[in-house]
C-alpha positions in Angstrom: -131.3 121.6 -31.6 -133.6 120.5 -28.9 -133.1 121.6 -25.3 -132.5 118.0 -24.2 -129.7 117.7 -26.7 -128.1 120.8 -25.4 -128.3 119.6 -21.9 -126.6 116.4 -22.9 -123.8 118.3 -24.6 -123.3 120.5 -21.5 -123.1 117.4 -19.3 -120.1 116.3 -21.3 -118.1 119.5 -20.9 -116.1 118.0 -18.0 -115.6 114.6 -19.7 -112.1 113.2 -18.8 -111.6 112.5 -22.5 -110.3 115.9 -23.7 -111.2 115.0 -27.3 -114.8 114.5 -26.3 -115.0 117.8 -24.3 -113.3 119.7 -27.1 -115.7 118.3 -29.7 -118.7 119.2 -27.4 -117.4 122.8 -27.1 -117.1 123.1 -30.9 -120.6 121.7 -31.4 -122.0 124.3 -28.9 -120.1 127.2 -30.5 -121.3 126.2 -33.9 -124.9 127.0 -32.7 -123.9 130.7 -32.4 -125.6 133.4 -30.4 -128.9 131.4 -30.1 -127.1 129.2 -27.6 -126.3 132.0 -25.2 -129.7 132.2 -23.2 -129.6 128.4 -22.7 -126.0 128.4 -21.5 -126.8 131.2 -19.1 -129.7 129.2 -17.7 -127.5 126.1 -17.4 -124.8 128.1 -15.6 -127.3 129.1 -13.0 -128.6 125.6 -12.4 -125.3 123.7 -12.7 -123.5 123.0 -9.4 -120.2 121.7 -10.9 -117.6 124.6 -10.7 -115.6 123.0 -13.6 -118.6 122.9 -15.9 -119.6 126.4 -14.8 -116.1 127.6 -15.8 -116.4 126.0 -19.2 -119.9 127.5 -19.7 -118.6 131.0 -18.8 -115.8 130.6 -21.4 -118.3 129.4 -24.1 -120.7 132.3 -23.3 -117.8 134.8 -23.5 -116.6 133.3 -26.9 -120.1 133.5 -28.3 -120.7 137.1 -27.1 -117.3 138.1 -28.4 -118.1 136.7 -31.9 -121.4 138.5 -31.8 -119.6 141.7 -30.9 -117.1 141.2 -33.7 -119.9 140.6 -36.3 -121.8 143.8 -35.1 -118.5 145.8 -35.3 -117.8 144.6 -38.9 -121.4 145.4 -39.9 -121.1 148.8 -38.3 -117.8 149.4 -40.1 -119.3 148.5 -43.4 -122.5 150.6 -42.9 -123.0 153.9 -44.7 -123.6 156.2 -41.7 -121.4 154.6 -39.1 -123.6 156.0 -36.4 -121.3 157.1 -33.5 -123.6 156.1 -30.6 -124.1 152.7 -32.1 -120.4 152.2 -32.4 -119.8 153.2 -28.8 -122.6 150.8 -27.7 -120.9 148.0 -29.6 -117.7 148.7 -27.8 -119.5 148.8 -24.4 -121.0 145.3 -25.0 -117.5 143.8 -24.6 -117.8 144.3 -20.9 -121.6 144.7 -20.6 -123.2 142.4 -23.2 -126.7 143.0 -21.8 -126.7 146.8 -22.3 -129.4 148.0 -24.7 -128.7 150.7 -27.3 -132.2 152.1 -26.7 -131.3 152.7 -23.0 -128.2 154.8 -24.1 -130.4 156.7 -26.5 -132.9 157.5 -23.7 -130.1 158.7 -21.4 -128.7 161.0 -24.0 -132.1 162.3 -24.9 -132.5 163.4 -21.2 -129.2 165.2 -21.3 -130.2 166.9 -24.6 -133.5 167.9 -23.1 -131.9 169.4 -20.0 -129.6 171.4 -22.3 -132.3 172.4 -24.7 -134.3 174.0 -21.9 -131.5 176.5 -21.4 -130.3 176.8 -25.0 -131.0 179.6 -27.5 -130.1 179.2 -31.2 -129.6 183.0 -31.6 -126.7 183.0 -29.2 -123.1 183.6 -30.4 -121.2 180.3 -30.8 -119.0 180.9 -27.7 -122.2 181.5 -25.7 -123.9 178.4 -27.1 -120.9 176.4 -25.9 -121.0 178.0 -22.5 -124.6 176.9 -22.1 -123.7 173.3 -22.8 -120.8 173.6 -20.5 -123.0 174.9 -17.7 -125.5 172.1 -18.1 -123.0 169.2 -18.5 -120.4 170.3 -16.0 -122.2 172.4 -13.4 -125.8 171.1 -13.4 -125.2 167.4 -14.3 -121.7 167.2 -12.8 -120.0 165.4 -15.7 -116.2 165.5 -15.3 -112.8 163.9 -15.7 -112.2 160.6 -13.9 -108.7 161.6 -12.7 -108.8 159.3 -9.7 -109.1 156.2 -11.8 -108.0 157.4 -15.2 -107.0 153.9 -16.6 -110.2 152.2 -15.6 -111.8 150.4 -18.6 -115.1 151.8 -17.5 -113.9 155.2 -18.7 -114.2 154.0 -22.3 -117.6 152.4 -21.8 -120.3 155.0 -22.6 -122.9 153.3 -20.5 -120.7 153.6 -17.4 -119.9 157.2 -18.1 -123.6 158.0 -18.6 -124.3 156.4 -15.2 -121.3 157.8 -13.2 -120.8 161.1 -15.0 -117.1 160.5 -14.9 -115.0 159.5 -17.9 -111.9 160.0 -20.0 -111.4 162.6 -22.7 -113.0 160.6 -25.6 -116.2 159.5 -23.8 -116.8 162.9 -22.4 -116.3 164.4 -25.9 -118.6 161.9 -27.5 -121.4 162.7 -25.0 -120.8 166.4 -25.5 -120.7 166.1 -29.3 -123.9 164.0 -29.6 -125.8 166.6 -27.5 -124.3 169.5 -29.4 -125.1 168.0 -32.8 -128.7 167.3 -31.7 -128.9 171.0 -31.0 -127.8 171.5 -34.6 -124.3 172.8 -33.7 -121.3 172.1 -35.9 -119.3 170.3 -33.2 -117.0 167.4 -34.1 -114.2 165.4 -32.6 -110.5 166.1 -33.2 -107.7 163.5 -32.9 -105.1 165.5 -31.0 -102.1 163.4 -29.7 -102.6 162.4 -26.1 -105.8 164.3 -25.7 -109.1 164.0 -27.6 -110.9 167.3 -28.0 -113.7 168.9 -30.0 -114.0 171.7 -32.5 -116.8 174.1 -33.3 -116.4 174.7 -37.0 -118.7 176.5 -39.5 -118.1 178.9 -42.4 -117.3 181.8 -40.0 -115.8 180.3 -36.9 -113.5 177.7 -35.7 -112.4 177.1 -32.1 -111.8 174.2 -29.8 -113.3 172.7 -26.7 -111.7 170.5 -24.1 -114.5 168.4 -22.5 -111.9 166.8 -20.2 -111.4 170.3 -18.7 -115.0 171.3 -18.2 -115.4 172.6 -21.7 -112.5 175.0 -21.8 -112.5 177.0 -25.0 -109.2 177.6 -26.8 -107.7 178.5 -30.2 -105.7 177.1 -33.0 -102.7 178.9 -31.6 -103.1 177.0 -28.3 -103.0 173.7 -30.3 -99.9 174.8 -32.1 -98.2 175.6 -28.8 -99.3 172.2 -27.5 -97.9 170.4 -30.5 -94.6 172.3 -30.2 -94.3 171.3 -26.5 -94.7 167.7 -27.6 -92.0 168.2 -30.2 -94.3 166.8 -33.0 -94.6 167.8 -36.6 -98.0 169.5 -37.1 -100.6 167.5 -39.1 -103.9 168.6 -40.5 -105.6 165.9 -38.4 -104.5 167.8 -35.2 -106.9 170.6 -36.1 -109.7 169.2 -38.2 -112.8 167.1 -37.5 -112.3 163.3 -37.5 -114.8 160.6 -38.4 -116.8 158.2 -36.3 -114.6 155.3 -37.3 -111.5 157.2 -36.0 -113.3 157.8 -32.7 -114.2 154.1 -32.3 -110.6 153.1 -33.2 -109.2 155.4 -30.6 -111.7 154.2 -28.0 -110.5 150.6 -28.6 -106.9 151.7 -28.4 -107.7 153.3 -25.0 -109.3 150.1 -23.9 -106.2 148.1 -24.9 -104.0 150.4 -22.7 -106.5 150.2 -19.8 -106.6 146.4 -19.7 -102.8 146.2 -20.0 -102.4 148.7 -17.1 -104.6 146.6 -14.8 -103.0 143.3 -15.9 -105.9 142.0 -18.0 -103.7 141.0 -20.9 -106.1 138.4 -22.4 -108.8 141.1 -22.7 -106.2 143.5 -24.2 -105.4 141.0 -26.9 -109.1 140.5 -27.7 -109.6 144.2 -28.1 -106.5 144.4 -30.4 -108.2 141.8 -32.6 -111.3 143.9 -32.7 -109.1 146.9 -33.7 -107.6 144.9 -36.6 -111.1 144.3 -37.9 -111.7 148.0 -38.5 -108.1 149.4 -38.9 -106.4 150.6 -42.0 -103.1 151.7 -40.5 -102.1 154.7 -38.4 -102.2 155.0 -34.6 -102.7 157.5 -31.8 -102.6 157.1 -28.0 -105.2 158.3 -25.4 
């Protein structure tokens, strides 16, 4: 479609005849993501608040559909790369964020850690090196002041602010540890996402939300007993990238509901349905 045709369509967005304006919106949406740059330009140059509002809604709808397509493609991919999944989630609020920028930020954290890391260290000491770099040198930590902020589930925001919730802090920790060739994975513990270091000879747990505190399986058993829950294997063993992304989305639903953004919460629920196969866990 020519730019002049698009301009003509946009000019009809505030037509008093709702049938016409509705038809125009459908026509623009049918163009898909290719229409986004043009709509953004039109929003900047248009002085009609009503039209600007309609354009904003159209841009959001197109970006949301793009996100949904990316998420489905990621879900159906063989590797289900975790950073890519976290990037897709972050594009809900920050559609302009580039995956390459996130890779560069993580590469810098990995480099800072690698400078102090020695592969010959015992597992506990390897973890202590990562803890020292992440939590002492780089000042990553729990966002306890604003725990329910949606930004805590957006990896780009956590990489910028160095403050996050259990799952985003664990994801950053895990991606750095795995790049150092350490057997560190996520664990879907109820109410708290944690990490496990597990190889043929060792298994212990790491709480990234508490500055990398190391603890044992017995500690998890005590925690489960305090919650009056029946122990499950998933409380102790590594989980998959898809489980991490599902949990991140569930956290987002709760965050948006806590701050009264119910429409956004509903949109995230629809994304979750796209990649869910039953089962649920909280934050």
